[in-house]
VMD Tcl script that draws the C-alpha trace (Angstrom):
set ca {
  {0.00 0.00 0.00}
  {2.83 2.40 0.81}
  {4.32 1.71 -2.62}
  {1.05 2.76 -4.29}
  {0.91 5.97 -2.23}
  {4.55 6.70 -3.02}
  {3.98 6.07 -6.74}
  {0.91 8.34 -6.73}
  {2.84 11.14 -5.05}
  {5.61 10.85 -7.65}
  {3.10 10.98 -10.52}
  {1.37 13.98 -8.93}
  {4.55 16.04 -9.34}
  {3.98 16.01 -13.10}
  {0.28 16.90 -13.01}
  {-0.96 20.43 -13.44}
  {-3.58 19.75 -10.75}
  {-2.53 16.97 -8.35}
  {-5.21 14.41 -7.58}
  {-5.94 12.76 -4.27}
  {-7.23 9.31 -3.44}
  {-10.54 9.55 -1.63}
  {-10.29 7.67 1.71}
  {-14.05 7.04 1.81}
  {-15.39 7.13 -1.78}
  {-18.57 9.16 -2.18}
  {-21.55 9.14 -4.51}
  {-22.02 11.38 -7.53}
  {-24.74 11.76 -10.17}
  {-23.90 11.78 -13.88}
  {-26.33 13.06 -16.50}
  {-25.85 12.91 -20.24}
  {-25.08 16.24 -21.86}
  {-23.79 15.17 -25.25}
  {-23.01 11.71 -26.60}
  {-20.98 10.63 -29.63}
  {-23.58 7.91 -30.26}
  {-26.89 8.42 -32.05}
  {-29.05 6.18 -29.90}
  {-28.58 6.56 -26.22}
  {-30.82 6.38 -23.19}
  {-31.30 9.66 -21.38}
  {-31.48 10.25 -17.67}
  {-29.12 10.12 -14.74}
  {-26.79 7.43 -13.44}
  {-25.05 7.07 -10.11}
  {-21.30 6.83 -9.73}
  {-18.69 6.55 -6.99}
  {-15.72 8.93 -6.90}
  {-12.35 7.32 -6.07}
  {-9.81 9.98 -7.14}
  {-10.37 13.73 -7.40}
  {-8.56 16.89 -8.44}
  {-9.83 20.38 -9.22}
  {-9.77 19.48 -12.91}
  {-11.11 15.91 -12.99}
  {-12.07 12.66 -11.30}
  {-11.90 8.88 -11.56}
  {-15.40 7.50 -11.21}
  {-16.91 4.02 -11.09}
  {-20.29 3.84 -12.81}
  {-22.56 1.53 -14.79}
  {-23.49 4.42 -17.11}
  {-23.06 3.67 -20.81}
  {-20.45 6.28 -21.67}
  {-17.53 6.36 -24.07}
  {-14.53 8.68 -24.45}
  {-15.69 11.98 -25.89}
  {-19.12 11.95 -24.23}
  {-20.03 15.04 -22.22}
  {-21.83 14.75 -18.90}
  {-22.96 16.97 -16.09}
  {-21.79 15.86 -12.69}
  {-23.10 16.49 -9.19}
  {-20.56 15.74 -6.47}
  {-21.80 15.24 -2.91}
  {-18.54 16.09 -1.18}
  {-18.31 14.75 2.38}
  {-19.07 17.27 5.14}
  {-20.44 19.82 2.64}
  {-24.03 21.04 2.72}
  {-24.32 21.94 -0.96}
  {-23.16 19.70 -3.79}
  {-20.46 20.79 -6.24}
  {-22.11 20.97 -9.66}
  {-19.89 20.42 -12.69}
  {-21.75 21.83 -15.72}
  {-19.59 20.05 -18.31}
  {-17.21 17.10 -17.87}
  {-15.71 15.19 -20.79}
  {-15.12 11.44 -20.61}
  {-11.40 10.99 -21.36}
  {-11.06 7.22 -20.91}
  {-13.01 4.15 -19.81}
  {-11.85 0.79 -18.49}
  {-14.30 -1.78 -17.16}
  {-16.69 0.20 -14.93}
  {-14.22 3.07 -14.37}
  {-13.90 6.29 -16.32}
  {-11.77 9.40 -16.21}
  {-13.60 12.72 -16.35}
  {-12.04 16.09 -17.23}
  {-13.95 19.05 -15.81}
  {-14.55 21.62 -18.54}
  {-17.07 24.02 -17.05}
  {-17.82 24.65 -13.39}
  {-18.90 27.61 -11.34}
  {-16.47 29.57 -9.16}
  {-18.38 28.22 -6.13}
  {-17.89 24.59 -7.23}
  {-14.25 25.26 -8.06}
  {-13.73 26.71 -4.58}
  {-15.44 23.71 -2.96}
  {-13.18 21.31 -4.88}
  {-10.04 23.29 -4.12}
  {-10.77 23.28 -0.37}
  {-11.67 19.58 -0.30}
  {-8.61 18.50 -2.31}
  {-6.37 20.72 -0.18}
  {-7.64 19.16 3.05}
  {-7.13 15.63 1.70}
  {-3.67 16.50 0.36}
  {-2.60 17.71 3.79}
  {-3.92 14.53 5.43}
  {-2.16 12.32 2.87}
  {1.17 14.14 3.34}
  {0.99 13.79 7.13}
  {0.30 10.04 6.77}
  {3.31 9.30 4.53}
  {6.28 7.66 6.26}
  {9.27 9.93 6.87}
}
mol new
graphics top color blue
foreach p $ca { graphics top sphere $p radius 0.5 }
foreach p [lrange $ca 0 end-1] q [lrange $ca 1 end] { graphics top cylinder $p $q radius 0.2 }
display resetview
């Protein structure tokens, strides 16, 4: 486990916006905004967020999405009263039930919520790493 954390911290050095592993994954809601496919069911699907940064997330979902699809995303961040609403997120990759989402359009309020949450988790992760 320490090797995974160490590897993640090394990879984060090269990211524009470092991501954090969520210690207790939380639920999100995905809704189709734009799909690359002609026939597609509409509505909302649930997902679980495992990794998060201020510019994207790794989500587990049973939604039928492919790279290039655009979705709206509602994140119920732990210990937050209001959800963080992502107006536009693009699906960058999919593997099994996981997908990578890049946030394209979000309000300043949602961006601030994400920044605070990621900052708190980053500080906790740094304090937990072995010296």
